[in-house]
C-alpha positions in Angstrom: 121.5 126.5 112.1 122.7 128.7 109.3 124.3 127.3 106.1 127.0 129.2 104.2 127.1 129.2 100.4 129.9 126.6 100.7 127.7 124.3 102.9 124.8 124.7 100.5 127.0 123.9 97.5 128.4 120.9 99.2 125.0 119.5 100.1 123.8 120.1 96.5 126.9 118.3 95.1 126.4 115.5 97.5 122.8 115.1 96.4 123.8 115.0 92.8 126.4 112.3 93.5 123.9 110.2 95.3 121.4 110.3 92.4 124.2 109.2 90.0 125.3 106.3 92.2 122.6 103.7 91.2 123.3 103.9 87.5 126.5 101.8 87.5 124.8 99.3 89.8 121.8 98.9 87.5 124.2 98.6 84.5 126.0 95.8 86.4 122.6 94.0 86.8 121.9 94.5 83.0 125.4 93.1 82.3 124.7 90.0 84.4 121.4 89.4 82.6 123.0 89.8 79.1 125.7 87.3 80.2 123.1 84.8 81.4 120.9 85.2 78.3 123.5 85.8 75.7 121.4 88.9 74.7 118.4 86.8 73.8 114.8 88.2 74.1 112.9 87.4 77.3 109.2 86.6 77.6 107.1 88.2 80.3 105.4 84.9 81.2 106.5 81.5 82.3 108.3 82.7 85.5 106.8 83.6 88.8 108.7 85.7 91.3 107.2 86.2 94.7 108.6 88.9 97.0 107.1 91.1 99.7 106.0 94.5 98.7 107.4 95.9 101.9 110.3 94.4 103.9 110.8 95.6 107.4 114.4 94.5 107.4 116.6 94.2 104.3 118.8 91.6 106.0 116.2 88.8 105.5 113.8 89.3 102.6 112.0 86.1 101.6 111.6 85.4 97.9 110.3 82.5 95.8 110.9 81.7 92.1 109.1 79.1 90.0 109.4 78.4 86.3 108.1 75.0 85.1 110.4 73.6 82.4 113.4 75.8 83.4 116.9 74.5 83.5 118.2 77.5 85.5 116.9 80.7 87.3 119.1 83.7 87.9 118.1 86.1 90.7 119.4 89.7 90.9 118.9 92.6 93.3 119.5 95.6 91.0 120.3 98.1 93.8 122.8 96.0 95.7 126.6 96.7 95.4 126.9 93.2 94.0 123.6 92.5 92.1 124.0 88.7 91.7 122.0 87.0 94.5 121.6 83.4 93.3 121.5 81.0 90.4 119.4 77.9 90.8 120.2 75.0 88.4 117.7 72.2 87.8 118.6 68.8 86.4 116.4 66.5 84.4 115.3 64.6 87.5 114.2 67.7 89.4 110.6 67.3 90.6 109.9 71.0 90.3 111.7 74.0 89.0 111.2 76.2 92.0 113.3 77.6 94.9 112.8 79.8 97.9 115.4 81.6 100.0 116.0 84.8 102.0 118.1 87.6 100.4 119.8 90.8 101.6 118.7 94.1 100.1 120.6 97.3 100.6 117.5 99.4 100.2 114.3 99.8 98.2 114.9 98.3 94.8 113.9 95.8 92.1 114.4 92.1 92.4 114.7 90.5 89.0 114.6 86.8 88.1 115.5 85.4 84.7 114.7 81.8 83.8 116.4 79.7 81.1 113.9 77.3 79.7 114.7 73.8 78.4 113.9 74.9 74.9 116.6 77.6 75.1 114.1 80.5 75.5 114.2 82.9 78.5 111.6 84.4 80.7 111.9 87.4 83.1 109.9 88.6 86.1 110.6 91.5 88.6 109.2 92.9 91.8 109.9 96.1 93.6 110.6 95.6 97.3 110.4 98.7 99.6 112.9 98.2 102.4 112.5 100.0 105.8 115.9 99.1 107.2 118.8 98.3 104.7 120.6 95.0 104.9 124.0 95.5 103.1 125.5 97.9 105.5 125.8 100.6 102.8 
């Protein structure tokens, strides 16, 4: 199969467009984090995020979050078209501040969790999940 200059140029421009695509999605995730934290600093400890290193199917990726003393935990998938995955709220009578669920991932990306602690501080954890088959139909 031979490619003309026009075909080659089109493929090159398509590749450039694809590399630029994730930037607005990551910015959307950053915006959600800033909205949740009010721009406050986040500690790297106090929150545990458990996610598989490799997910065979992006439609059902199991995750767990745990943050003793948290009042809320925000979970984001930075590469999804809509990065917001879940927000778990914990009342004063909650026995544990932990949750587990299955999420959809459009492809290999970072899963980020941010916990709001009872004292008003924030903690952040992230994990990269390599997805074999995408789950968001993108």
